[in-house]
C-alpha positions in Angstrom: -17.3 79.7 179.2 -15.7 76.3 180.6 -15.8 72.7 178.9 -14.3 70.2 180.7 -13.9 67.1 178.2 -13.1 64.1 181.2 -12.4 60.5 179.4 -13.6 58.5 182.6 -13.1 55.0 181.3 -17.1 53.9 182.4 -19.1 55.5 184.9 -20.6 52.8 186.5 -18.7 53.6 189.8 -20.9 54.7 192.4 -19.2 58.0 193.2 -19.7 59.5 189.7 -22.4 61.1 189.9 -21.3 63.2 192.8 -18.3 63.4 191.1 -20.0 65.2 188.7 -21.7 67.6 191.1 -18.6 68.7 192.3 -17.4 69.3 189.5 -20.5 71.3 187.9 -19.7 73.3 191.7 -15.8 74.0 191.3 -15.6 75.2 187.9 -18.9 75.3 186.8 -19.0 74.3 183.3 -20.9 74.9 180.5 -20.6 72.0 178.3 -19.3 68.4 179.5 -17.7 65.8 177.6 -17.8 62.2 178.6 -15.7 60.4 176.5 -15.6 56.4 177.3 -18.7 55.7 179.3 -19.3 52.1 178.0 -23.3 53.2 178.6 -25.6 53.7 176.0 -29.0 53.8 175.0 -31.6 54.0 178.3 -29.4 53.4 180.1 -27.4 56.5 179.2 -30.1 58.6 179.4 -31.6 57.0 182.7 -27.8 57.9 183.9 -27.7 61.2 182.7 -31.1 62.9 184.0 -30.2 63.2 187.0 -27.3 65.1 186.2 -27.0 68.9 186.8 -27.3 69.5 182.8 -30.6 70.2 181.1 -28.9 69.8 177.5 -27.6 66.5 176.5 -26.5 63.7 173.4 -25.4 60.4 173.7 -23.5 58.4 170.9 -23.7 54.5 171.4 -20.5 52.7 172.4 -18.3 50.3 170.3 -19.0 47.0 171.7 -17.1 47.1 174.7 -15.5 50.4 174.8 -16.2 53.7 174.0 -19.3 55.6 173.7 -19.8 59.5 174.3 -21.0 61.9 175.7 -22.3 65.8 175.9 -23.6 67.5 178.6 -24.9 71.0 179.1 -26.7 74.0 179.9 -28.6 75.2 178.0 -28.7 78.3 179.9 -25.6 79.7 178.6 -25.6 77.5 174.8 -27.6 76.4 172.2 -26.5 73.1 170.8 -27.6 71.7 167.9 -26.7 68.4 166.5 -24.8 67.4 163.4 -24.1 64.0 163.6 -24.2 61.6 166.4 -22.2 57.8 164.8 -20.1 55.8 167.6 -17.0 57.4 167.2 -18.0 61.1 167.1 -20.5 64.2 167.9 -20.7 67.5 165.8 -23.0 69.9 167.2 -22.8 73.1 166.3 -22.5 75.3 169.7 -24.0 78.9 170.0 -22.6 80.9 173.1 -26.4 83.0 174.0 -24.6 85.5 176.0 -22.2 86.0 173.0 -24.7 85.2 169.8 -21.1 83.3 169.1 -21.7 79.8 167.0 -18.8 77.6 166.5 -18.4 74.2 165.8 -17.4 71.3 168.7 -16.6 67.7 167.7 -15.8 64.8 170.3 -14.4 61.8 169.3 -13.9 58.1 171.1 -11.4 56.8 168.1 -11.9 52.9 167.4 -9.1 50.5 169.0 -9.7 49.2 165.7 -7.1 51.0 163.2 -9.8 50.7 159.6 -12.2 52.2 161.9 -9.7 54.7 163.5 -9.2 55.4 159.8 -13.1 56.1 158.8 -13.3 58.5 162.1 -10.0 61.0 160.2 -12.0 60.8 156.7 -15.0 61.5 158.6 -13.4 64.8 160.4 -11.7 66.3 157.1 -15.6 66.0 155.3 -17.0 67.9 158.1 -13.7 70.3 157.9 -14.9 70.6 153.8 -19.0 70.9 155.1 -18.3 73.9 157.8 -16.3 77.1 158.1 -16.5 78.2 161.5 -14.3 78.0 164.8 -13.3 74.7 165.5 -12.6 72.7 168.5 -11.9 68.8 168.6 -11.7 67.0 172.1 -11.6 63.1 173.4 -9.7 60.5 172.2 -8.1 59.6 169.4 -6.6 56.3 170.4 -3.3 57.6 168.2 -0.5 59.2 169.3 1.5 62.2 167.2 4.8 61.8 169.2 6.8 59.3 171.2 6.8 61.3 173.8 2.7 61.5 174.1 3.2 58.1 175.5 4.5 55.9 178.2 6.1 52.5 177.7 4.0 50.1 175.9 4.4 49.5 172.1 6.4 52.5 170.0 4.6 55.3 167.9 3.6 53.6 164.4 4.5 56.7 162.3 2.7 56.1 159.4 -0.2 56.1 161.1 1.0 59.2 163.0 1.6 61.1 159.5 -2.3 59.8 158.7 -3.4 61.5 162.2 -1.4 64.6 161.6 -2.2 65.2 158.0 -5.3 64.7 159.3 -5.0 67.5 161.3 -3.3 69.7 159.2 -6.2 69.2 156.5 -8.9 70.1 159.3 -6.3 73.0 160.4 -6.2 72.0 164.2 -3.3 71.9 166.4 -2.2 70.0 169.7 -3.5 71.0 172.8 -1.6 68.6 174.4 -3.0 66.7 177.5 -1.7 67.9 181.7 -1.7 64.0 182.2 -2.5 59.7 181.9 
């Protein structure tokens, strides 16, 4: 099963749909997660209806930022929505070939620290509720280490520690990233 997470930083580019079709042809993702769509509501539904996935969940933007979509292939997985709010979508995924279920969360954390802190609290509540394999993916808008950053302000150590405490509580490990 292939899962692709893409922080597209706005998808109103005229090439977006053809790029998604190319991703589908080359990588055959079962699940495609798109973060920072900057599009929600009926406009989001209109766009995802034209893509080659037959399942979709959309979370609304946070003002002019954010927006989360989870798209999937109904012939390969069954996806049950658990939580869908501005900063996160939590779903139960059942692989139809193996009958194995697991939890998946995708996030686009608010650029505002106070709201991000609410997200950490919510993730810890999800960790308490479910005893299943779990993957969290997306844009946390927070750093764990200085080497995760290129330029700009230094990493806020207090916030990095709180983020790490959340990940530890949830039993998560950071798999890193492949490119900016």
